[in-house]
N, CA, C and O atoms as a printed pandas DataFrame, in Angstrom:
     atom_number atom_name residue_name chain_id  residue_number  x_coord  y_coord  z_coord
0              1         N          UNK        A               1    0.853   -1.159    0.000
1              2        CA          UNK        A               1    0.000    0.000    0.000
2              3         C          UNK        A               1    0.904    1.228    0.000
3              4         O          UNK        A               1    1.946    1.245    0.656
4              5         N          UNK        A               2    0.499    2.244   -0.735
5              6        CA          UNK        A               2    1.274    3.475   -0.819
6              7         C          UNK        A               2    0.321    4.652   -0.649
7              8         O          UNK        A               2   -0.852    4.569   -1.013
8              9         N          UNK        A               3    0.823    5.728   -0.102
9             10        CA          UNK        A               3    0.002    6.920    0.088
10            11         C          UNK        A               3    0.700    8.144   -0.481
11            12         O          UNK        A               3    1.878    8.381   -0.215
12            13         N          UNK        A               4   -0.024    8.905   -1.253
13            14        CA          UNK        A               4    0.494   10.155   -1.800
14            15         C          UNK        A               4   -0.584   11.200   -1.625
15            16         O          UNK        A               4   -1.670   11.076   -2.192
16            17         N          UNK        A               5   -0.302   12.216   -0.855
17            18        CA          UNK        A               5   -1.254   13.309   -0.680
18            19         C          UNK        A               5   -2.624   12.900   -0.203
19            20         O          UNK        A               5   -3.620   13.512   -0.590
20            21         N          UNK        A               6   -2.699   11.877    0.630
21            22        CA          UNK        A               6   -3.990   11.451    1.155
22            23         C          UNK        A               6   -4.700   10.433    0.288
23            24         O          UNK        A               6   -5.785    9.975    0.649
24            25         N          UNK        A               7   -4.124   10.067   -0.840
25            26        CA          UNK        A               7   -4.698    9.032   -1.702
26            27         C          UNK        A               7   -3.950    7.732   -1.446
27            28         O          UNK        A               7   -2.725    7.736   -1.326
28            29         N          UNK        A               8   -4.659    6.645   -1.363
29            30        CA          UNK        A               8   -4.039    5.360   -1.067
30            31         C          UNK        A               8   -4.191    4.429   -2.246
31            32         O          UNK        A               8   -5.212    4.430   -2.933
32            33         N          UNK        A               9   -3.164    3.637   -2.471
33            34        CA          UNK        A               9   -3.121    2.706   -3.585
34            35         C          UNK        A               9   -2.950    1.310   -3.031
35            36         O          UNK        A               9   -2.059    1.074   -2.215
36            37         N          UNK        A              10   -3.773    0.396   -3.450
37            38        CA          UNK        A              10   -3.673   -0.990   -3.028
38            39         C          UNK        A              10   -3.211   -1.805   -4.227
39            40         O          UNK        A              10   -3.874   -1.826   -5.264
40            41         N          UNK        A              11   -2.087   -2.468   -4.085
41            42        CA          UNK        A              11   -1.536   -3.269   -5.181
42            43         C          UNK        A              11   -2.472   -4.435   -5.496
43            44         O          UNK        A              11   -3.239   -4.871   -4.637
44            45         N          UNK        A              12   -2.406   -4.935   -6.726
45            46        CA          UNK        A              12   -3.329   -5.985   -7.129
46            47         C          UNK        A              12   -3.020   -7.336   -6.486
47            48         O          UNK        A              12   -3.905   -8.191   -6.425
48            49         N          UNK        A              13   -1.799   -7.557   -6.004
49            50        CA          UNK        A              13   -1.458   -8.818   -5.335
50            51         C          UNK        A              13   -0.682   -8.524   -4.051
51            52         O          UNK        A              13    0.507   -8.830   -3.962
52            53         N          UNK        A              14   -1.348   -7.933   -3.057
53            54        CA          UNK        A              14   -0.638   -7.618   -1.815
54            55         C          UNK        A              14   -0.220   -8.885   -1.085
55            56         O          UNK        A              14   -0.866   -9.926   -1.210
56            57         N          UNK        A              15    0.854   -8.791   -0.329
57            58        CA          UNK        A              15    1.350   -9.948    0.427
58            59         C          UNK        A              15    0.308  -10.439    1.428
59            60         O          UNK        A              15    0.146  -11.642    1.628
60            61         N          UNK        A              16   -0.391   -9.502    2.051
61            62        CA          UNK        A              16   -1.402   -9.845    3.043
62            63         C          UNK        A              16   -2.673   -9.054    2.736
63            64         O          UNK        A              16   -2.903   -8.005    3.337
64            65         N          UNK        A              17   -3.510   -9.547    1.800
65            66        CA          UNK        A              17   -4.687   -8.789    1.371
66            67         C          UNK        A              17   -5.639   -8.429    2.514
67            68         O          UNK        A              17   -6.202   -7.334    2.520
68            69         N          UNK        A              18   -5.823   -9.312    3.461
69            70        CA          UNK        A              18   -6.735   -8.998    4.571
70            71         C          UNK        A              18   -6.165   -7.908    5.446
71            72         O          UNK        A              18   -6.917   -7.071    5.947
72            73         N          UNK        A              19   -4.851   -7.889    5.647
73            74        CA          UNK        A              19   -4.226   -6.836    6.443
74            75         C          UNK        A              19   -4.417   -5.490    5.754
75            76         O          UNK        A              19   -4.664   -4.483    6.418
76            77         N          UNK        A              20   -4.304   -5.464    4.429
77            78        CA          UNK        A              20   -4.517   -4.226    3.678
78            79         C          UNK        A              20   -5.938   -3.721    3.857
79            80         O          UNK        A              20   -6.158   -2.522    4.029
80            81         N          UNK        A              21   -6.904   -4.632    3.818
81            82        CA          UNK        A              21   -8.305   -4.243    4.006
82            83         C          UNK        A              21   -8.543   -3.694    5.404
83            84         O          UNK        A              21   -9.272   -2.718    5.580
84            85         N          UNK        A              22   -7.925   -4.324    6.397
85            86        CA          UNK        A              22   -8.072   -3.851    7.774
86            87         C          UNK        A              22   -7.497   -2.444    7.896
87            88         O          UNK        A              22   -8.108   -1.573    8.516
88            89         N          UNK        A              23   -6.314   -2.219    7.302
89            90        CA          UNK        A              23   -5.692   -0.898    7.371
90            91         C          UNK        A              23   -6.551    0.157    6.680
91            92         O          UNK        A              23   -6.757    1.240    7.227
92            93         N          UNK        A              24   -7.051   -0.145    5.492
93            94        CA          UNK        A              24   -7.891    0.818    4.767
94            95         C          UNK        A              24   -9.153    1.130    5.570
95            96         O          UNK        A              24   -9.559    2.287    5.675
96            97         N          UNK        A              25   -9.767    0.097    6.129
97            98        CA          UNK        A              25  -10.965    0.326    6.956
98            99         C          UNK        A              25  -10.643    1.215    8.140
99           100         O          UNK        A              25  -11.433    2.093    8.490
100          101         N          UNK        A              26   -9.476    0.997    8.772
101          102        CA          UNK        A              26   -9.101    1.837    9.900
102          103         C          UNK        A              26   -8.831    3.267    9.446
103          104         O          UNK        A              26   -9.264    4.213   10.103
104          105         N          UNK        A              27   -8.114    3.440    8.321
105          106        CA          UNK        A              27   -7.807    4.777    7.826
106          107         C          UNK        A              27   -9.072    5.586    7.560
107          108         O          UNK        A              27   -9.093    6.800    7.761
108          109         N          UNK        A              28  -10.119    4.914    7.111
109          110        CA          UNK        A              28  -11.376    5.595    6.815
110          111         C          UNK        A              28  -12.294    5.713    8.024
111          112         O          UNK        A              28  -13.308    6.409    7.973
112          113         N          UNK        A              29  -11.941    5.035    9.107
113          114        CA          UNK        A              29  -12.774    5.091   10.307
114          115         C          UNK        A              29  -12.632    6.446   10.992
115          116         O          UNK        A              29  -11.770    7.250   10.639
116          117         N          UNK        A              30  -13.471    6.675   11.952
117          118        CA          UNK        A              30  -13.427    7.927   12.725
118          119         C          UNK        A              30  -12.064    8.082   13.393
119          120         O          UNK        A              30  -11.438    9.138   13.297
120          121         N          UNK        A              31  -11.601    7.022   14.076
121          122        CA          UNK        A              31  -10.300    7.091   14.759
122          123         C          UNK        A              31   -9.155    7.306   13.765
123          124         O          UNK        A              31   -8.236    8.080   14.031
124          125         N          UNK        A              32   -9.212    6.632   12.642
125          126        CA          UNK        A              32   -8.166    6.790   11.630
126          127         C          UNK        A              32   -8.122    8.193   11.061
127          128         O          UNK        A              32   -7.042    8.752   10.870
128          129         N          UNK        A              33   -9.277    8.764   10.788
129          130        CA          UNK        A              33   -9.325   10.125   10.251
130          131         C          UNK        A              33   -8.855   11.157   11.275
131          132         O          UNK        A              33   -8.210   12.144   10.922
132          133         N          UNK        A              34   -9.185   10.922   12.538
133          134        CA          UNK        A              34   -8.694   11.815   13.592
134          135         C          UNK        A              34   -7.168   11.762   13.631
135          136         O          UNK        A              34   -6.508   12.799   13.696
136          137         N          UNK        A              35   -6.611   10.553   13.590
137          138        CA          UNK        A              35   -5.153   10.391   13.646
138          139         C          UNK        A              35   -4.479   11.032   12.436
139          140         O          UNK        A              35   -3.472   11.723   12.588
140          141         N          UNK        A              36   -5.017   10.814   11.243
141          142        CA          UNK        A              36   -4.415   11.411   10.044
142          143         C          UNK        A              36   -4.507   12.924   10.063
143          144         O          UNK        A              36   -3.565   13.612    9.670
144          145         N          UNK        A              37   -5.619   13.437   10.510
145          146        CA          UNK        A              37   -5.809   14.884   10.569
146          147         C          UNK        A              37   -4.872   15.517   11.596
147          148         O          UNK        A              37   -4.353   16.612   11.380
148          149         N          UNK        A              38   -4.660   14.829   12.701
149          150        CA          UNK        A              38   -3.845   15.355   13.800
150          151         C          UNK        A              38   -2.356   15.071   13.614
151          152         O          UNK        A              38   -1.526   15.938   13.887
152          153         N          UNK        A              39   -2.001   13.845   13.145
153          154        CA          UNK        A              39   -0.606   13.412   13.156
154          155         C          UNK        A              39   -0.056   13.050   11.782
155          156         O          UNK        A              39    1.113   12.678   11.674
156          157         N          UNK        A              40   -0.857   13.148   10.741
157          158        CA          UNK        A              40   -0.418   12.727    9.415
158          159         C          UNK        A              40    0.709   13.571    8.855
159          160         O          UNK        A              40    1.151   14.540    9.472
160          161         N          UNK        A              41    1.165   13.185    7.673
161          162        CA          UNK        A              41    2.286   13.860    7.010
162          163         C          UNK        A              41    2.069   15.366    6.899
163          164         O          UNK        A              41    3.007   16.144    7.072
164          165         N          UNK        A              42    0.852   15.772    6.616
165          166        CA          UNK        A              42    0.523   17.193    6.493
166          167         C          UNK        A              42   -0.368   17.633    7.651
167          168         O          UNK        A              42   -1.365   18.326    7.451
168          169         N          UNK        A              43   -0.002   17.230    8.850
169          170        CA          UNK        A              43   -0.816   17.527   10.034
170          171         C          UNK        A              43   -1.132   19.013   10.114
171          172         O          UNK        A              43   -0.263   19.869    9.952
172          173         N          UNK        A              44   -2.399   19.287   10.368
173          174        CA          UNK        A              44   -2.840   20.669   10.498
174          175         C          UNK        A              44   -3.287   21.301    9.192
175          176         O          UNK        A              44   -3.961   22.331    9.194
176          177         N          UNK        A              45   -2.915   20.686    8.078
177          178        CA          UNK        A              45   -3.315   21.265    6.793
178          179         C          UNK        A              45   -4.313   20.381    6.045
179          180         O          UNK        A              45   -4.763   20.740    4.957
180          181         N          UNK        A              46   -4.657   19.238    6.615
181          182        CA          UNK        A              46   -5.601   18.337    5.974
182          183         C          UNK        A              46   -6.880   18.259    6.796
183          184         O          UNK        A              46   -6.859   17.821    7.946
184          185         N          UNK        A              47   -7.987   18.683    6.208
185          186        CA          UNK        A              47   -9.283   18.634    6.868
186          187         C          UNK        A              47  -10.019   17.406    6.354
187          188         O          UNK        A              47  -10.347   17.326    5.170
188          189         N          UNK        A              48  -10.277   16.459    7.229
189          190        CA          UNK        A              48  -10.995   15.254    6.834
190          191         C          UNK        A              48  -12.382   15.628    6.317
191          192         O          UNK        A              48  -12.974   16.607    6.770
192          193         N          UNK        A              49  -12.889   14.857    5.381
193          194        CA          UNK        A              49  -14.249   15.069    4.887
194          195         C          UNK        A              49  -15.297   14.633    5.906
195          196         O          UNK        A              49  -16.473   14.974    5.778
196          197         N          UNK        A              50  -14.873   13.886    6.910
197          198        CA          UNK        A              50  -15.814   13.455    7.946
198          199         C          UNK        A              50  -16.252   14.661    8.748
199          200         O          UNK        A              50  -15.439   15.501    9.133
200          201         N          UNK        A              51  -17.556   14.735    8.996
201          202        CA          UNK        A              51  -18.082   15.868    9.771
202          203         C          UNK        A              51  -18.311   15.496   11.230
203          204         O          UNK        A              51  -18.730   16.330   12.032
204          205         N          UNK        A              52  -18.036   14.238   11.570
205          206        CA          UNK        A              52  -18.262   13.781   12.941
206          207         C          UNK        A              52  -16.989   13.828   13.789
207          208         O          UNK        A              52  -16.936   13.207   14.851
208          209         N          UNK        A              53  -15.961   14.558   13.334
209          210        CA          UNK        A              53  -14.750   14.694   14.129
210          211         C          UNK        A              53  -14.423   16.177   14.321
211          212         O          UNK        A              53  -14.763   17.019   13.490
212          213         N          UNK        A              54  -13.759   16.470   15.432
213          214        CA          UNK        A              54  -13.388   17.848   15.754
214          215         C          UNK        A              54  -12.369   18.368   14.743
215          216         O          UNK        A              54  -11.600   17.595   14.172
216          217         N          UNK        A              55  -12.371   19.651   14.531
217          218        CA          UNK        A              55  -11.469   20.279   13.573
218          219         C          UNK        A              55  -10.433   21.168   14.251
219          220         O          UNK        A              55   -9.759   21.953   13.584
220          221         N          UNK        A              56  -10.299   21.050   15.580
221          222        CA          UNK        A              56   -9.369   21.902   16.326
222          223         C          UNK        A              56   -7.927   21.706   15.879
223          224         O          UNK        A              56   -7.122   22.630   15.989
224          225         N          UNK        A              57   -7.582   20.515   15.374
225          226        CA          UNK        A              57   -6.214   20.243   14.933
226          227         C          UNK        A              57   -5.918   20.780   13.536
227          228         O          UNK        A              57   -4.768   20.780   13.098
228          229         N          UNK        A              58   -6.949   21.236   12.842
229          230        CA          UNK        A              58   -6.781   21.744   11.483
230          231         C          UNK        A              58   -6.573   23.251   11.534
231          232         O          UNK        A              58   -7.322   23.967   12.200
232          233         N          UNK        A              59   -5.563   23.723   10.836
233          234        CA          UNK        A              59   -5.302   25.171   10.794
234          235         C          UNK        A              59   -6.582   25.869   10.323
235          236         O          UNK        A              59   -7.232   25.385    9.396
236          237         N          UNK        A              60   -6.957   26.992   10.940
237          238        CA          UNK        A              60   -8.209   27.674   10.586
238          239         C          UNK        A              60   -8.348   27.991    9.091
239          240         O          UNK        A              60   -9.458   27.948    8.561
240          241         N          UNK        A              61   -7.263   28.303    8.416
241          242        CA          UNK        A              61   -7.344   28.597    6.975
242          243         C          UNK        A              61   -7.618   27.359    6.134
243          244         O          UNK        A              61   -8.051   27.472    4.987
244          245         N          UNK        A              62   -7.372   26.182    6.691
245          246        CA          UNK        A              62   -7.544   24.931    5.948
246          247         C          UNK        A              62   -8.866   24.232    6.254
247          248         O          UNK        A              62   -9.168   23.201    5.653
248          249         N          UNK        A              63   -9.646   24.769    7.164
249          250        CA          UNK        A              63  -10.922   24.140    7.537
250          251         C          UNK        A              63  -11.983   24.415    6.491
251          252         O          UNK        A              63  -12.088   25.521    5.963
252          253         N          UNK        A              64  -12.772   23.380    6.201
253          254        CA          UNK        A              64  -13.908   23.564    5.300
254          255         C          UNK        A              64  -14.972   24.385    6.023
255          256         O          UNK        A              64  -15.124   24.306    7.242
256          257         N          UNK        A              65  -15.689   25.160    5.250
257          258        CA          UNK        A              65  -16.729   26.011    5.831
258          259         C          UNK        A              65  -18.106   25.510    5.412
259          260         O          UNK        A              65  -18.310   25.101    4.268
260          261         N          UNK        A              66  -19.037   25.545    6.342
261          262        CA          UNK        A              66  -20.414   25.125    6.058
262          263         C          UNK        A              66  -21.010   26.005    4.966
263          264         O          UNK        A              66  -20.779   27.214    4.939
264          265         N          UNK        A              67  -21.774   25.398    4.073
265          266        CA          UNK        A              67  -22.480   26.144    3.042
266          267         C          UNK        A              67  -21.651   26.470    1.809
267          268         O          UNK        A              67  -22.175   27.034    0.849
268          269         N          UNK        A              68  -20.360   26.124    1.816
269          270        CA          UNK        A              68  -19.501   26.404    0.664
270          271         C          UNK        A              68  -19.457   25.165   -0.221
271          272         O          UNK        A              68  -19.290   24.051    0.274
272          273         N          UNK        A              69  -19.607   25.356   -1.517
273          274        CA          UNK        A              69  -19.522   24.248   -2.452
274          275         C          UNK        A              69  -18.075   24.175   -2.950
275          276         O          UNK        A              69  -17.574   25.113   -3.571
276          277         N          UNK        A              70  -17.417   23.054   -2.672
277          278        CA          UNK        A              70  -16.015   22.878   -3.031
278          279         C          UNK        A              70  -15.889   22.083   -4.324
279          280         O          UNK        A              70  -16.726   21.232   -4.625
280          281         N          UNK        A              71  -14.860   22.362   -5.066
281          282        CA          UNK        A              71  -14.572   21.659   -6.315
282          283         C          UNK        A              71  -13.857   20.359   -5.997
283          284         O          UNK        A              71  -12.850   20.357   -5.290
284          285         N          UNK        A              72  -14.370   19.262   -6.513
285          286        CA          UNK        A              72  -13.718   17.970   -6.319
286          287         C          UNK        A              72  -12.549   17.864   -7.283
287          288         O          UNK        A              72  -12.728   17.923   -8.499
288          289         N          UNK        A              73  -11.366   17.709   -6.739
289          290        CA          UNK        A              73  -10.167   17.624   -7.569
290          291         C          UNK        A              73   -9.766   16.176   -7.858
291          292         O          UNK        A              73   -8.769   15.936   -8.538
292          293         N          UNK        A              74  -10.531   15.215   -7.349
293          294        CA          UNK        A              74  -10.136   13.823   -7.478
294          295         C          UNK        A              74  -11.101   13.005   -8.344
295          296         O          UNK        A              74  -11.127   11.778   -8.251
296          297         N          UNK        A              75  -11.870   13.661   -9.160
297          298        CA          UNK        A              75  -12.835   12.969  -10.009
298          299         C          UNK        A              75  -12.100   12.118  -11.051
299          300         O          UNK        A              75  -11.361   12.669  -11.866
300          301         N          UNK        A              76  -12.280   10.793  -11.048
301          302        CA          UNK        A              76  -11.548    9.924  -11.973
302          303         C          UNK        A              76  -11.776   10.264  -13.454
303          304         O          UNK        A              76  -10.897   10.019  -14.280
304          305         N          UNK        A              77  -12.934   10.819  -13.795
305          306        CA          UNK        A              77  -13.180   11.127  -15.204
306          307         C          UNK        A              77  -12.293   12.268  -15.694
307          308         O          UNK        A              77  -12.100   12.432  -16.899
308          309         N          UNK        A              78  -11.757   13.052  -14.769
309          310        CA          UNK        A              78  -10.854   14.139  -15.164
310          311         C          UNK        A              78   -9.439   13.645  -15.396
311          312         O          UNK        A              78   -8.587   14.403  -15.859
312          313         N          UNK        A              79   -9.178   12.397  -15.084
313          314        CA          UNK        A              79   -7.832   11.854  -15.174
314          315         C          UNK        A              79   -7.612   11.063  -16.458
315          316         O          UNK        A              79   -6.653   10.297  -16.558
316          317         N          UNK        A              80   -8.479   11.239  -17.424
317          318        CA          UNK        A              80   -8.332   10.560  -18.698
318          319         C          UNK        A              80   -7.194   11.228  -19.476
319          320         O          UNK        A              80   -7.318   12.381  -19.890
320          321         N          UNK        A              81   -6.112   10.523  -19.671
321          322        CA          UNK        A              81   -4.930   11.088  -20.311
322          323         C          UNK        A              81   -4.968   10.974  -21.836
323          324         O          UNK        A              81   -4.105   11.539  -22.508
324          325         N          UNK        A              82   -5.934   10.267  -22.393
325          326        CA          UNK        A              82   -5.976   10.069  -23.843
326          327         C          UNK        A              82   -5.999   11.400  -24.610
327          328         O          UNK        A              82   -5.218   11.546  -25.550
328          329         N          UNK        A              83   -6.851   12.379  -24.263
329          330        CA          UNK        A              83   -6.830   13.651  -24.999
330          331         C          UNK        A              83   -5.477   14.365  -24.894
331          332         O          UNK        A              83   -5.018   14.987  -25.853
332          333         N          UNK        A              84   -4.853   14.269  -23.733
333          334        CA          UNK        A              84   -3.545   14.893  -23.555
334          335         C          UNK        A              84   -2.514   14.202  -24.434
335          336         O          UNK        A              84   -1.714   14.863  -25.097
336          337         N          UNK        A              85   -2.531   12.880  -24.442
337          338        CA          UNK        A              85   -1.593   12.121  -25.269
338          339         C          UNK        A              85   -1.800   12.436  -26.750
339          340         O          UNK        A              85   -0.832   12.590  -27.495
340          341         N          UNK        A              86   -3.058   12.531  -27.175
341          342        CA          UNK        A              86   -3.341   12.850  -28.577
342          343         C          UNK        A              86   -2.815   14.237  -28.945
343          344         O          UNK        A              86   -2.258   14.421  -30.027
344          345         N          UNK        A              87   -2.986   15.203  -28.058
345          346        CA          UNK        A              87   -2.485   16.549  -28.305
346          347         C          UNK        A              87   -0.961   16.552  -28.399
347          348         O          UNK        A              87   -0.394   17.180  -29.293
348          349         N          UNK        A              88   -0.307   15.860  -27.491
349          350        CA          UNK        A              88    1.159   15.783  -27.523
350          351         C          UNK        A              88    1.627   15.136  -28.813
351          352         O          UNK        A              88    2.554   15.628  -29.455
352          353         N          UNK        A              89    0.992   14.036  -29.197
353          354        CA          UNK        A              89    1.365   13.372  -30.443
354          355         C          UNK        A              89    1.153   14.285  -31.646
355          356         O          UNK        A              89    1.969   14.302  -32.567
356          357         N          UNK        A              90    0.060   15.044  -31.638
357          358        CA          UNK        A              90   -0.228   15.966  -32.741
358          359         C          UNK        A              90    0.845   17.061  -32.801
359          360         O          UNK        A              90    1.376   17.355  -33.873
360          361         N          UNK        A              91    1.157   17.652  -31.664
361          362        CA          UNK        A              91    2.162   18.725  -31.626
362          363         C          UNK        A              91    3.533   18.194  -32.030
363          364         O          UNK        A              91    4.252   18.835  -32.797
364          365         N          UNK        A              92    3.890   17.024  -31.512
365          366        CA          UNK        A              92    5.204   16.442  -31.838
366          367         C          UNK        A              92    5.262   16.070  -33.307
367          368         O          UNK        A              92    6.310   16.204  -33.938
368          369         N          UNK        A              93    4.155   15.606  -33.861
369          370        CA          UNK        A              93    4.106   15.265  -35.294
370          371         C          UNK        A              93    4.255   16.509  -36.163
371          372         O          UNK        A              93    4.945   16.470  -37.182
372          373         N          UNK        A              94    3.616   17.615  -35.774
373          374        CA          UNK        A              94    3.722   18.861  -36.532
374          375         C          UNK        A              94    5.133   19.430  -36.437
375          376         O          UNK        A              94    5.618   20.042  -37.388
376          377         N          UNK        A              95    5.793   19.236  -35.308
377          378        CA          UNK        A              95    7.156   19.718  -35.132
378          379         C          UNK        A              95    8.121   19.010  -36.070
379          380         O          UNK        A              95    9.070   19.627  -36.553
380          381         N          UNK        A              96    7.899   17.730  -36.338
381          382        CA          UNK        A              96    8.764   16.970  -37.232
382          383         C          UNK        A              96    8.595   17.401  -38.681
383          384         O          UNK        A              96    9.532   17.293  -39.472
384          385         N          UNK        A              97    7.397   17.894  -39.040
385          386        CA          UNK        A              97    7.146   18.302  -40.423
386          387         C          UNK        A              97    7.883   19.588  -40.757
387          388         O          UNK        A              97    8.272   19.791  -41.907
388          389         N          UNK        A              98    8.083   20.462  -39.777
389          390        CA          UNK        A              98    8.697   21.771  -40.030
390          391         C          UNK        A              98   10.168   21.661  -40.130
391          392         O          UNK        A              98   10.850   22.664  -40.341
């Protein structure tokens, strides 16, 4: 399992698949989110999406505010690289012609 910026990756053939599931379940639990918010790599700058935990450990500028609509930056449909690859191939192809 690997973590980058709060995103977790589970390999397709983990050595201990049940242990990975237990860890992921804990990370998403109330206690896990409290620990990550308080003690994680970016402690104080990460506001858990859970609303059932205190936010005192989160820097005031990083706390989500009630009534504000936030932009989701992790939508998988935005991660389609095919259009980007096609554009790069087109630009690189035009560069070779000149």
